[in-house]
PDB file of N, CA, C, O and CB in Angstrom:
ATOM      1  N   UNK A   1       0.853  -1.501  -0.011  1.00  0.00           N
ATOM      2  CA  UNK A   1      -0.048   0.031  -0.052  1.00  0.00           C
ATOM      3  C   UNK A   1       0.931   1.256  -0.061  1.00  0.00           C
ATOM      4  O   UNK A   1       1.953   1.384   0.613  1.00  0.00           O
ATOM      5  CB  UNK A   1      -1.110   0.267   1.446  1.00  0.00           C
ATOM      6  N   UNK A   2       0.445   2.045  -0.885  1.00  0.00           N
ATOM      7  CA  UNK A   2       1.298   3.472  -0.911  1.00  0.00           C
ATOM      8  C   UNK A   2       0.688   4.573  -0.315  1.00  0.00           C
ATOM      9  O   UNK A   2      -0.474   4.894  -0.567  1.00  0.00           O
ATOM     10  CB  UNK A   2       1.600   3.974  -2.302  1.00  0.00           C
ATOM     11  N   UNK A   3       1.447   5.199   0.501  1.00  0.00           N
ATOM     12  CA  UNK A   3       0.713   6.440   1.333  1.00  0.00           C
ATOM     13  C   UNK A   3       1.124   7.491   0.487  1.00  0.00           C
ATOM     14  O   UNK A   3       2.166   7.383  -0.159  1.00  0.00           O
ATOM     15  CB  UNK A   3       1.196   6.740   3.009  1.00  0.00           C
ATOM     16  N   UNK A   4       0.428   8.474   0.423  1.00  0.00           N
ATOM     17  CA  UNK A   4       0.351   9.742  -0.111  1.00  0.00           C
ATOM     18  C   UNK A   4       0.582  10.778   0.497  1.00  0.00           C
ATOM     19  O   UNK A   4      -0.183  11.154   1.385  1.00  0.00           O
ATOM     20  CB  UNK A   4      -0.590   9.945  -0.526  1.00  0.00           C
ATOM     21  N   UNK A   5       1.754  11.512   0.136  1.00  0.00           N
ATOM     22  CA  UNK A   5       2.221  12.915   1.386  1.00  0.00           C
ATOM     23  C   UNK A   5       1.687  13.724   0.566  1.00  0.00           C
ATOM     24  O   UNK A   5       1.682  13.599  -0.659  1.00  0.00           O
ATOM     25  CB  UNK A   5       4.034  13.440   1.883  1.00  0.00           C
ATOM     26  N   UNK A   6       1.072  14.850   1.383  1.00  0.00           N
ATOM     27  CA  UNK A   6       0.958  16.138   1.054  1.00  0.00           C
ATOM     28  C   UNK A   6       2.384  16.611   0.723  1.00  0.00           C
ATOM     29  O   UNK A   6       3.534  16.471   1.141  1.00  0.00           O
ATOM     30  CB  UNK A   6       0.279  16.910   2.148  1.00  0.00           C
ATOM     31  N   UNK A   7       1.529  17.407  -0.497  1.00  0.00           N
ATOM     32  CA  UNK A   7       3.133  18.229  -1.237  1.00  0.00           C
ATOM     33  C   UNK A   7       3.615  18.932  -0.069  1.00  0.00           C
ATOM     34  O   UNK A   7       2.898  19.145   0.909  1.00  0.00           O
ATOM     35  CB  UNK A   7       2.920  19.616  -2.716  1.00  0.00           C
ATOM     36  N   UNK A   8       4.903  19.317  -0.165  1.00  0.00           N
ATOM     37  CA  UNK A   8       5.717  20.375   0.388  1.00  0.00           C
ATOM     38  C   UNK A   8       5.653  21.646   0.176  1.00  0.00           C
ATOM     39  O   UNK A   8       6.208  21.989  -0.868  1.00  0.00           O
ATOM     40  CB  UNK A   8       6.753  20.210   0.175  1.00  0.00           C
ATOM     41  N   UNK A   9       5.102  22.608   0.885  1.00  0.00           N
ATOM     42  CA  UNK A   9       5.114  23.975   0.130  1.00  0.00           C
ATOM     43  C   UNK A   9       6.221  24.426  -0.295  1.00  0.00           C
ATOM     44  O   UNK A   9       7.320  24.104   0.155  1.00  0.00           O
ATOM     45  CB  UNK A   9       4.662  24.991   0.809  1.00  0.00           C
ATOM     46  N   UNK A  10       5.967  25.383  -1.400  1.00  0.00           N
ATOM     47  CA  UNK A  10       7.308  26.141  -2.031  1.00  0.00           C
ATOM     48  C   UNK A  10       7.427  27.410  -1.367  1.00  0.00           C
ATOM     49  O   UNK A  10       6.493  28.210  -1.324  1.00  0.00           O
ATOM     50  CB  UNK A  10       7.244  26.448  -3.688  1.00  0.00           C
ATOM     51  N   UNK A  11       8.808  27.660  -0.729  1.00  0.00           N
ATOM     52  CA  UNK A  11       8.748  28.927  -0.356  1.00  0.00           C
ATOM     53  C   UNK A  11       9.938  29.536  -0.933  1.00  0.00           C
ATOM     54  O   UNK A  11      11.045  29.255  -0.474  1.00  0.00           O
ATOM     55  CB  UNK A  11       8.629  29.079   1.067  1.00  0.00           C
ATOM     56  N   UNK A  12       9.767  30.539  -2.130  1.00  0.00           N
ATOM     57  CA  UNK A  12      10.826  31.356  -2.870  1.00  0.00           C
ATOM     58  C   UNK A  12      12.162  31.486  -1.993  1.00  0.00           C
ATOM     59  O   UNK A  12      12.285  31.273  -0.787  1.00  0.00           O
ATOM     60  CB  UNK A  12      10.231  32.867  -3.208  1.00  0.00           C
ATOM     61  N   UNK A  13      12.866  31.781  -2.668  1.00  0.00           N
ATOM     62  CA  UNK A  13      14.120  31.829  -1.925  1.00  0.00           C
ATOM     63  C   UNK A  13      14.614  33.426  -1.711  1.00  0.00           C
ATOM     64  O   UNK A  13      15.165  34.114  -2.570  1.00  0.00           O
ATOM     65  CB  UNK A  13      15.252  30.936  -2.772  1.00  0.00           C
ATOM     66  N   UNK A  14      14.261  33.844  -0.297  1.00  0.00           N
ATOM     67  CA  UNK A  14      14.247  35.401   0.241  1.00  0.00           C
ATOM     68  C   UNK A  14      15.897  35.759   1.073  1.00  0.00           C
ATOM     69  O   UNK A  14      16.204  35.051   2.033  1.00  0.00           O
ATOM     70  CB  UNK A  14      12.703  35.567   1.598  1.00  0.00           C
ATOM     71  N   UNK A  15      16.616  36.595   0.728  1.00  0.00           N
ATOM     72  CA  UNK A  15      17.445  36.705   1.468  1.00  0.00           C
ATOM     73  C   UNK A  15      17.037  37.185   2.721  1.00  0.00           C
ATOM     74  O   UNK A  15      16.018  37.872   2.791  1.00  0.00           O
ATOM     75  CB  UNK A  15      18.264  37.289   0.952  1.00  0.00           C
ATOM     76  N   UNK A  16      17.822  36.865   3.913  1.00  0.00           N
ATOM     77  CA  UNK A  16      17.605  36.813   5.153  1.00  0.00           C
ATOM     78  C   UNK A  16      17.657  38.129   5.443  1.00  0.00           C
ATOM     79  O   UNK A  16      17.429  38.397   6.623  1.00  0.00           O
ATOM     80  CB  UNK A  16      18.414  35.998   5.865  1.00  0.00           C
ATOM     81  N   UNK A  17      17.893  39.046   4.707  1.00  0.00           N
ATOM     82  CA  UNK A  17      17.958  40.804   5.192  1.00  0.00           C
ATOM     83  C   UNK A  17      17.224  41.477   3.651  1.00  0.00           C
ATOM     84  O   UNK A  17      17.291  41.109   2.478  1.00  0.00           O
ATOM     85  CB  UNK A  17      20.159  41.587   5.523  1.00  0.00           C
ATOM     86  N   UNK A  18      16.738  42.276   4.134  1.00  0.00           N
ATOM     87  CA  UNK A  18      16.221  43.368   2.832  1.00  0.00           C
ATOM     88  C   UNK A  18      17.776  43.732   1.951  1.00  0.00           C
ATOM     89  O   UNK A  18      18.887  43.941   2.438  1.00  0.00           O
ATOM     90  CB  UNK A  18      15.371  45.238   3.669  1.00  0.00           C
ATOM     91  N   UNK A  19      17.470  43.715   0.912  1.00  0.00           N
ATOM     92  CA  UNK A  19      18.848  44.227   0.180  1.00  0.00           C
ATOM     93  C   UNK A  19      18.957  45.898   0.429  1.00  0.00           C
ATOM     94  O   UNK A  19      18.177  46.817   0.678  1.00  0.00           O
ATOM     95  CB  UNK A  19      18.786  43.860  -1.680  1.00  0.00           C
ATOM     96  N   UNK A  20      20.554  45.699   0.183  1.00  0.00           N
ATOM     97  CA  UNK A  20      21.070  47.558   0.139  1.00  0.00           C
ATOM     98  C   UNK A  20      19.966  48.099  -0.786  1.00  0.00           C
ATOM     99  O   UNK A  20      19.147  47.254  -1.147  1.00  0.00           O
ATOM    100  CB  UNK A  20      22.948  48.015  -0.744  1.00  0.00           C
ATOM    101  N   UNK A  21      19.819  49.197  -1.178  1.00  0.00           N
ATOM    102  CA  UNK A  21      19.880  50.070  -2.354  1.00  0.00           C
ATOM    103  C   UNK A  21      20.149  49.920  -3.726  1.00  0.00           C
ATOM    104  O   UNK A  21      19.508  49.909  -4.777  1.00  0.00           O
ATOM    105  CB  UNK A  21      20.571  50.783  -2.137  1.00  0.00           C
ATOM    106  N   UNK A  22      21.637  49.777  -3.255  1.00  0.00           N
ATOM    107  CA  UNK A  22      22.693  49.333  -4.487  1.00  0.00           C
ATOM    108  C   UNK A  22      22.470  47.777  -4.728  1.00  0.00           C
ATOM    109  O   UNK A  22      22.327  47.446  -5.905  1.00  0.00           O
ATOM    110  CB  UNK A  22      24.467  49.612  -4.041  1.00  0.00           C
ATOM    111  N   UNK A  23      22.427  46.897  -3.871  1.00  0.00           N
ATOM    112  CA  UNK A  23      22.124  45.379  -4.176  1.00  0.00           C
ATOM    113  C   UNK A  23      20.526  45.754  -4.859  1.00  0.00           C
ATOM    114  O   UNK A  23      20.427  45.396  -6.032  1.00  0.00           O
ATOM    115  CB  UNK A  23      22.146  44.150  -2.499  1.00  0.00           C
ATOM    116  N   UNK A  24      19.482  46.315  -4.364  1.00  0.00           N
ATOM    117  CA  UNK A  24      18.194  46.240  -5.129  1.00  0.00           C
ATOM    118  C   UNK A  24      18.057  46.597  -6.551  1.00  0.00           C
ATOM    119  O   UNK A  24      17.355  46.030  -7.389  1.00  0.00           O
ATOM    120  CB  UNK A  24      17.315  47.009  -4.520  1.00  0.00           C
ATOM    121  N   UNK A  25      18.962  47.799  -6.731  1.00  0.00           N
ATOM    122  CA  UNK A  25      19.257  48.428  -8.106  1.00  0.00           C
ATOM    123  C   UNK A  25      20.148  47.418  -8.858  1.00  0.00           C
ATOM    124  O   UNK A  25      19.680  47.257  -9.984  1.00  0.00           O
ATOM    125  CB  UNK A  25      20.026  49.916  -7.981  1.00  0.00           C
ATOM    126  N   UNK A  26      21.165  46.740  -8.675  1.00  0.00           N
ATOM    127  CA  UNK A  26      21.921  45.644  -9.300  1.00  0.00           C
ATOM    128  C   UNK A  26      20.938  44.354 -10.087  1.00  0.00           C
ATOM    129  O   UNK A  26      20.911  43.926 -11.241  1.00  0.00           O
ATOM    130  CB  UNK A  26      22.849  45.016  -8.034  1.00  0.00           C
ATOM    131  N   UNK A  27      20.123  43.979  -8.731  1.00  0.00           N
ATOM    132  CA  UNK A  27      19.212  42.894  -9.270  1.00  0.00           C
ATOM    133  C   UNK A  27      17.858  43.349 -10.086  1.00  0.00           C
ATOM    134  O   UNK A  27      17.348  42.533 -10.853  1.00  0.00           O
ATOM    135  CB  UNK A  27      18.769  42.040  -8.038  1.00  0.00           C
ATOM    136  N   UNK A  28      17.301  44.598  -9.927  1.00  0.00           N
ATOM    137  CA  UNK A  28      16.656  45.071 -10.873  1.00  0.00           C
ATOM    138  C   UNK A  28      16.739  45.110 -12.128  1.00  0.00           C
ATOM    139  O   UNK A  28      16.080  44.478 -12.954  1.00  0.00           O
ATOM    140  CB  UNK A  28      16.568  45.836 -10.695  1.00  0.00           C
ATOM    141  N   UNK A  29      17.922  46.192 -12.353  1.00  0.00           N
ATOM    142  CA  UNK A  29      18.974  46.373 -13.519  1.00  0.00           C
ATOM    143  C   UNK A  29      18.904  44.591 -14.206  1.00  0.00           C
ATOM    144  O   UNK A  29      18.235  44.450 -15.230  1.00  0.00           O
ATOM    145  CB  UNK A  29      20.893  46.970 -12.725  1.00  0.00           C
ATOM    146  N   UNK A  30      19.391  43.708 -13.783  1.00  0.00           N
ATOM    147  CA  UNK A  30      19.764  42.316 -14.224  1.00  0.00           C
ATOM    148  C   UNK A  30      18.485  41.719 -14.404  1.00  0.00           C
ATOM    149  O   UNK A  30      18.649  40.667 -15.021  1.00  0.00           O
ATOM    150  CB  UNK A  30      20.676  41.480 -13.210  1.00  0.00           C
ATOM    151  N   UNK A  31      17.208  41.929 -14.126  1.00  0.00           N
ATOM    152  CA  UNK A  31      15.944  41.506 -13.973  1.00  0.00           C
ATOM    153  C   UNK A  31      15.346  42.351 -15.309  1.00  0.00           C
ATOM    154  O   UNK A  31      14.752  41.751 -16.206  1.00  0.00           O
ATOM    155  CB  UNK A  31      15.294  41.846 -12.393  1.00  0.00           C
ATOM    156  N   UNK A  32      15.567  43.799 -15.342  1.00  0.00           N
ATOM    157  CA  UNK A  32      15.111  44.301 -16.380  1.00  0.00           C
ATOM    158  C   UNK A  32      15.951  43.598 -17.883  1.00  0.00           C
ATOM    159  O   UNK A  32      15.391  43.163 -18.889  1.00  0.00           O
ATOM    160  CB  UNK A  32      15.263  45.874 -16.098  1.00  0.00           C
ATOM    161  N   UNK A  33      16.991  43.654 -17.687  1.00  0.00           N
ATOM    162  CA  UNK A  33      17.832  42.953 -19.001  1.00  0.00           C
ATOM    163  C   UNK A  33      17.486  41.625 -19.102  1.00  0.00           C
ATOM    164  O   UNK A  33      18.040  41.087 -20.061  1.00  0.00           O
ATOM    165  CB  UNK A  33      19.472  42.959 -18.899  1.00  0.00           C
ATOM    166  N   UNK A  34      16.781  40.914 -18.471  1.00  0.00           N
ATOM    167  CA  UNK A  34      16.517  39.636 -18.792  1.00  0.00           C
ATOM    168  C   UNK A  34      15.116  39.877 -19.130  1.00  0.00           C
ATOM    169  O   UNK A  34      14.622  39.184 -20.019  1.00  0.00           O
ATOM    170  CB  UNK A  34      16.829  38.570 -17.711  1.00  0.00           C
ATOM    171  N   UNK A  35      14.561  40.572 -18.670  1.00  0.00           N
ATOM    172  CA  UNK A  35      12.632  41.168 -19.206  1.00  0.00           C
ATOM    173  C   UNK A  35      13.130  41.339 -20.824  1.00  0.00           C
ATOM    174  O   UNK A  35      12.724  40.546 -21.674  1.00  0.00           O
ATOM    175  CB  UNK A  35      11.775  43.387 -18.271  1.00  0.00           C
ATOM    176  N   UNK A  36      13.930  42.310 -21.117  1.00  0.00           N
ATOM    177  CA  UNK A  36      14.070  42.758 -22.041  1.00  0.00           C
ATOM    178  C   UNK A  36      14.812  41.772 -23.613  1.00  0.00           C
ATOM    179  O   UNK A  36      14.575  41.973 -24.804  1.00  0.00           O
ATOM    180  CB  UNK A  36      14.690  43.817 -21.441  1.00  0.00           C
ATOM    181  N   UNK A  37      15.631  40.839 -23.039  1.00  0.00           N
ATOM    182  CA  UNK A  37      15.793  40.095 -24.057  1.00  0.00           C
ATOM    183  C   UNK A  37      14.890  38.599 -24.160  1.00  0.00           C
ATOM    184  O   UNK A  37      14.977  37.830 -25.117  1.00  0.00           O
ATOM    185  CB  UNK A  37      17.215  39.936 -24.048  1.00  0.00           C
ATOM    186  N   UNK A  38      14.113  38.406 -23.086  1.00  0.00           N
ATOM    187  CA  UNK A  38      12.864  37.589 -23.253  1.00  0.00           C
ATOM    188  C   UNK A  38      11.715  38.167 -24.287  1.00  0.00           C
ATOM    189  O   UNK A  38      11.129  37.446 -25.094  1.00  0.00           O
ATOM    190  CB  UNK A  38      12.228  37.454 -21.823  1.00  0.00           C
ATOM    191  N   UNK A  39      11.464  39.732 -24.118  1.00  0.00           N
ATOM    192  CA  UNK A  39      11.019  40.257 -24.940  1.00  0.00           C
ATOM    193  C   UNK A  39      11.023  40.328 -26.365  1.00  0.00           C
ATOM    194  O   UNK A  39      10.056  40.281 -27.126  1.00  0.00           O
ATOM    195  CB  UNK A  39      11.167  40.890 -24.618  1.00  0.00           C
ATOM    196  N   UNK A  40      12.590  40.481 -26.705  1.00  0.00           N
ATOM    197  CA  UNK A  40      12.915  40.638 -28.016  1.00  0.00           C
ATOM    198  C   UNK A  40      12.728  38.737 -28.260  1.00  0.00           C
ATOM    199  O   UNK A  40      12.114  38.404 -29.273  1.00  0.00           O
ATOM    200  CB  UNK A  40      14.676  41.566 -28.286  1.00  0.00           C
ATOM    201  N   UNK A  41      13.110  37.924 -27.591  1.00  0.00           N
ATOM    202  CA  UNK A  41      12.604  36.743 -27.886  1.00  0.00           C
ATOM    203  C   UNK A  41      11.209  36.123 -28.748  1.00  0.00           C
ATOM    204  O   UNK A  41      10.996  35.390 -29.714  1.00  0.00           O
ATOM    205  CB  UNK A  41      12.584  36.422 -26.810  1.00  0.00           C
ATOM    206  N   UNK A  42      10.348  36.991 -27.643  1.00  0.00           N
ATOM    207  CA  UNK A  42       8.980  36.885 -27.913  1.00  0.00           C
ATOM    208  C   UNK A  42       8.528  37.325 -29.332  1.00  0.00           C
ATOM    209  O   UNK A  42       7.976  36.531 -30.093  1.00  0.00           O
ATOM    210  CB  UNK A  42       8.291  37.646 -26.921  1.00  0.00           C
ATOM    211  N   UNK A  43       8.780  38.616 -29.664  1.00  0.00           N
ATOM    212  CA  UNK A  43       8.896  39.549 -30.761  1.00  0.00           C
ATOM    213  C   UNK A  43       9.090  38.650 -31.818  1.00  0.00           C
ATOM    214  O   UNK A  43       8.185  38.338 -32.592  1.00  0.00           O
ATOM    215  CB  UNK A  43      10.007  40.617 -30.647  1.00  0.00           C
ATOM    216  N   UNK A  44      10.551  38.102 -31.898  1.00  0.00           N
ATOM    217  CA  UNK A  44      10.650  37.356 -32.984  1.00  0.00           C
ATOM    218  C   UNK A  44      10.001  35.731 -33.107  1.00  0.00           C
ATOM    219  O   UNK A  44      10.081  35.081 -34.149  1.00  0.00           O
ATOM    220  CB  UNK A  44      12.032  37.394 -33.159  1.00  0.00           C
ATOM    221  N   UNK A  45       9.571  35.392 -32.269  1.00  0.00           N
ATOM    222  CA  UNK A  45       8.604  33.946 -32.529  1.00  0.00           C
ATOM    223  C   UNK A  45       7.591  34.296 -32.809  1.00  0.00           C
ATOM    224  O   UNK A  45       7.021  33.596 -33.646  1.00  0.00           O
ATOM    225  CB  UNK A  45       8.314  32.939 -31.474  1.00  0.00           C
ATOM    226  N   UNK A  46       6.756  35.658 -32.227  1.00  0.00           N
ATOM    227  CA  UNK A  46       5.664  36.223 -32.794  1.00  0.00           C
ATOM    228  C   UNK A  46       5.726  36.704 -34.417  1.00  0.00           C
ATOM    229  O   UNK A  46       4.695  36.552 -35.073  1.00  0.00           O
ATOM    230  CB  UNK A  46       5.386  37.336 -31.913  1.00  0.00           C
ATOM    231  N   UNK A  47       6.617  37.135 -34.906  1.00  0.00           N
ATOM    232  CA  UNK A  47       6.798  37.117 -36.176  1.00  0.00           C
ATOM    233  C   UNK A  47       6.829  35.904 -36.983  1.00  0.00           C
ATOM    234  O   UNK A  47       6.059  35.766 -37.933  1.00  0.00           O
ATOM    235  CB  UNK A  47       7.774  37.701 -36.332  1.00  0.00           C
ATOM    236  N   UNK A  48       7.587  35.117 -36.687  1.00  0.00           N
ATOM    237  CA  UNK A  48       7.645  33.599 -37.291  1.00  0.00           C
ATOM    238  C   UNK A  48       6.296  33.035 -37.016  1.00  0.00           C
ATOM    239  O   UNK A  48       5.992  32.117 -37.777  1.00  0.00           O
ATOM    240  CB  UNK A  48       8.849  32.576 -36.570  1.00  0.00           C
ATOM    241  N   UNK A  49       5.307  33.394 -36.011  1.00  0.00           N
ATOM    242  CA  UNK A  49       4.056  32.810 -36.076  1.00  0.00           C
ATOM    243  C   UNK A  49       3.373  33.388 -37.277  1.00  0.00           C
ATOM    244  O   UNK A  49       2.731  32.685 -38.058  1.00  0.00           O
ATOM    245  CB  UNK A  49       3.284  33.017 -34.809  1.00  0.00           C
ATOM    246  N   UNK A  50       3.533  34.756 -37.418  1.00  0.00           N
ATOM    247  CA  UNK A  50       2.583  35.730 -38.348  1.00  0.00           C
ATOM    248  C   UNK A  50       2.933  35.198 -39.615  1.00  0.00           C
ATOM    249  O   UNK A  50       2.086  34.779 -40.403  1.00  0.00           O
ATOM    250  CB  UNK A  50       2.861  37.460 -38.288  1.00  0.00           C
ATOM    251  N   UNK A  51       4.328  35.201 -39.870  1.00  0.00           N
ATOM    252  CA  UNK A  51       4.738  34.823 -41.250  1.00  0.00           C
ATOM    253  C   UNK A  51       4.322  33.293 -41.233  1.00  0.00           C
ATOM    254  O   UNK A  51       4.038  33.084 -42.413  1.00  0.00           O
ATOM    255  CB  UNK A  51       6.430  35.105 -41.586  1.00  0.00           C
ATOM    256  N   UNK A  52       4.164  32.315 -40.656  1.00  0.00           N
ATOM    257  CA  UNK A  52       3.611  30.972 -40.822  1.00  0.00           C
ATOM    258  C   UNK A  52       2.130  31.007 -40.870  1.00  0.00           C
ATOM    259  O   UNK A  52       1.731  30.035 -41.512  1.00  0.00           O
ATOM    260  CB  UNK A  52       4.056  30.063 -39.721  1.00  0.00           C
ATOM    261  N   UNK A  53       1.145  31.766 -40.432  1.00  0.00           N
ATOM    262  CA  UNK A  53      -0.198  31.969 -40.639  1.00  0.00           C
ATOM    263  C   UNK A  53      -0.138  32.650 -41.732  1.00  0.00           C
ATOM    264  O   UNK A  53      -1.241  32.483 -42.252  1.00  0.00           O
ATOM    265  CB  UNK A  53      -0.945  32.579 -39.625  1.00  0.00           C
ATOM    266  N   UNK A  54       0.482  33.315 -42.394  1.00  0.00           N
ATOM    267  CA  UNK A  54       0.431  34.000 -43.750  1.00  0.00           C
ATOM    268  C   UNK A  54       0.450  32.815 -44.927  1.00  0.00           C
ATOM    269  O   UNK A  54      -0.417  32.664 -45.788  1.00  0.00           O
ATOM    270  CB  UNK A  54       1.799  35.080 -43.911  1.00  0.00           C
ATOM    271  N   UNK A  55       1.667  32.005 -44.749  1.00  0.00           N
ATOM    272  CA  UNK A  55       1.900  31.094 -45.442  1.00  0.00           C
ATOM    273  C   UNK A  55       0.608  30.049 -45.807  1.00  0.00           C
ATOM    274  O   UNK A  55       0.177  29.833 -46.939  1.00  0.00           O
ATOM    275  CB  UNK A  55       2.958  30.571 -44.812  1.00  0.00           C
ATOM    276  N   UNK A  56       0.146  29.503 -44.626  1.00  0.00           N
ATOM    277  CA  UNK A  56      -1.003  28.755 -44.604  1.00  0.00           C
ATOM    278  C   UNK A  56      -2.062  29.193 -45.216  1.00  0.00           C
ATOM    279  O   UNK A  56      -2.781  28.557 -45.986  1.00  0.00           O
ATOM    280  CB  UNK A  56      -1.344  28.517 -43.505  1.00  0.00           C
ATOM    281  N   UNK A  57      -2.202  30.649 -44.766  1.00  0.00           N
ATOM    282  CA  UNK A  57      -3.480  30.992 -45.768  1.00  0.00           C
ATOM    283  C   UNK A  57      -3.595  30.889 -47.335  1.00  0.00           C
ATOM    284  O   UNK A  57      -4.450  30.364 -48.048  1.00  0.00           O
ATOM    285  CB  UNK A  57      -3.771  32.341 -45.589  1.00  0.00           C
ATOM    286  N   UNK A  58      -2.300  31.653 -47.657  1.00  0.00           N
ATOM    287  CA  UNK A  58      -2.012  31.729 -48.731  1.00  0.00           C
ATOM    288  C   UNK A  58      -2.204  30.032 -49.569  1.00  0.00           C
ATOM    289  O   UNK A  58      -2.924  29.770 -50.532  1.00  0.00           O
ATOM    290  CB  UNK A  58      -0.645  32.429 -48.611  1.00  0.00           C
ATOM    291  N   UNK A  59      -1.640  29.458 -49.094  1.00  0.00           N
ATOM    292  CA  UNK A  59      -1.683  27.727 -49.397  1.00  0.00           C
ATOM    293  C   UNK A  59      -2.855  27.358 -49.492  1.00  0.00           C
ATOM    294  O   UNK A  59      -3.101  26.474 -50.313  1.00  0.00           O
ATOM    295  CB  UNK A  59      -1.103  26.738 -48.343  1.00  0.00           C
ATOM    296  N   UNK A  60      -4.035  27.971 -48.611  1.00  0.00           N
ATOM    297  CA  UNK A  60      -5.216  27.493 -48.723  1.00  0.00           C
ATOM    298  C   UNK A  60      -6.261  28.379 -49.297  1.00  0.00           C
ATOM    299  O   UNK A  60      -7.467  28.327 -49.058  1.00  0.00           O
ATOM    300  CB  UNK A  60      -5.540  27.069 -47.575  1.00  0.00           C
ATOM    301  N   UNK A  61      -5.562  29.297 -50.178  1.00  0.00           N
ATOM    302  CA  UNK A  61      -6.440  30.337 -50.842  1.00  0.00           C
ATOM    303  C   UNK A  61      -6.936  31.303 -50.107  1.00  0.00           C
ATOM    304  O   UNK A  61      -7.915  31.793 -50.672  1.00  0.00           O
ATOM    305  CB  UNK A  61      -7.489  29.837 -51.424  1.00  0.00           C
ATOM    306  N   UNK A  62      -6.746  31.697 -49.299  1.00  0.00           N
ATOM    307  CA  UNK A  62      -7.270  32.789 -48.591  1.00  0.00           C
ATOM    308  C   UNK A  62      -6.941  34.198 -48.660  1.00  0.00           C
ATOM    309  O   UNK A  62      -7.676  35.173 -48.503  1.00  0.00           O
ATOM    310  CB  UNK A  62      -7.121  32.533 -47.511  1.00  0.00           C
ATOM    311  N   UNK A  63      -5.779  34.136 -48.906  1.00  0.00           N
ATOM    312  CA  UNK A  63      -5.371  35.348 -48.965  1.00  0.00           C
ATOM    313  C   UNK A  63      -5.422  36.150 -47.666  1.00  0.00           C
ATOM    314  O   UNK A  63      -5.660  35.472 -46.666  1.00  0.00           O
ATOM    315  CB  UNK A  63      -6.056  35.909 -49.927  1.00  0.00           C
ATOM    316  N   UNK A  64      -5.251  37.415 -47.489  1.00  0.00           N
ATOM    317  CA  UNK A  64      -5.251  38.060 -46.459  1.00  0.00           C
ATOM    318  C   UNK A  64      -6.320  38.378 -46.069  1.00  0.00           C
ATOM    319  O   UNK A  64      -7.006  39.017 -46.867  1.00  0.00           O
ATOM    320  CB  UNK A  64      -4.630  38.897 -46.488  1.00  0.00           C
ATOM    321  N   UNK A  65      -6.972  38.038 -44.546  1.00  0.00           N
ATOM    322  CA  UNK A  65      -8.099  38.465 -43.858  1.00  0.00           C
ATOM    323  C   UNK A  65      -7.859  39.207 -42.928  1.00  0.00           C
ATOM    324  O   UNK A  65      -8.777  39.654 -42.241  1.00  0.00           O
ATOM    325  CB  UNK A  65      -8.803  37.598 -43.424  1.00  0.00           C
TER     326      UNK A  65
END
């Protein structure tokens, strides 16, 4: 017989103390850079999806709708 254990709660890692303004600034700048890169990646992905949609529409004889 298998026993079901309740899942352990997830607690995100927090520093044991509030960051200094310098540390917070550095962390936020790094986070912003990560978000900007992710945004660029998403824009490229979106353009690829749009292009594929147009290809499929043309192949189905629908043209632009």
